[in-house]
N, C-alpha and C positions, 0 to 999 in steps of 0.2 A: 597222257596220264601222268607224266613226270612232274609237271608243275603242281597239279592237285596233290600228288603224293608229298612233294616238298612242303607245300603249305600246311597240309594235315599233320605231317611229322613235326614241323615247327610249332604248331598250335598245341600238340600233345605235350611237347617239352614245356611250354609255358604253363599249361594247366598243372602239370606235375610240380613245377617250381612253385606255383601259387599255393598248392595245397600241402606240399611235403617239405618245402624249405623251412628251416627254423626261423622264428621271429628274429629280425635284425640281420638276416643273411644278405650280404651285399657282394659276395664273390661267387662267380660261376666258372666252372671248369668244363671245357668242351674238348674231348679227345679227338683230334683230327680237325683240319681246317678246310674240309670239303664243302660241297653244296649244302648238305644237311646242317652243318654247323652254322652256316650263314642264316638259314631260315630259323634255326633254333634260337640264335642270338637276337635276330630281328623281332621275333615274337615275344621272347622273354623280356627284352628291353622295354616293351610296351606295358608290362605289368609289374616289373620288379625294379627296385632302386639299386641297380648294380653300380658298384664303384670300381670293380676289377673283373676282368675276364681272362682266364688262363687258357691258352690254346696251343698245346704242343702238337707237332706234326712231324712225321719221319721224313717227309719230302723237303729237301733244302729249299728255303725261301717261301714255303707255303704259308707258314704262320705270319710272316711279315706281309705277304700279299693280302692275307685275310685282314690283318690290322689296317692296312692302307685302304682296303675296300670298305670295311665296316665302320670305322671310326666316324666318317662324316654322317652316316645314317643313324648311329646309335648314340652319338655324343663323344665326349672326350674322356670317357672312362679309361682306366689303365688296361692295356692289353699286355699281359705277361706272356712272353713267347719262349722262355728258356725251356727246352725239352728236358733238361736235367732237373728242373724244379719239381715241386710236389705234384703238379698236374701232369708232369711228363712221365711219371711212373704209371704203369698200367693200372687202371681202376678195376678191371676184370680181365680174366684171361680165358679164351676159348680153348677147350681141350677136346680131343676126339672122344667119342663115347667108348666105354670099355667094351672089349670084345665079348660077345655073348657065347662064344664057342669054346 
């Protein structure tokens, strides 16, 4: 089931980009350089004219590995890897639910 989940999740990201990204959007930020990021970028690159992808990751070397792996398959778009850059700041933060007691 993992491969189907990966493909489905990547496709959902691409559909969201297609319908929700503003006109002329060419930069994509993906938080984390794991397996899902690879599928999300591969699918989105098929439908969007990306010129830059920002991929921060807390694991040392993970973003660089992502760039090395993905650049041949999606083209030579810029892959910004600086975890201190704009995409390196948390886009959302998970917080525990408030205590109901």
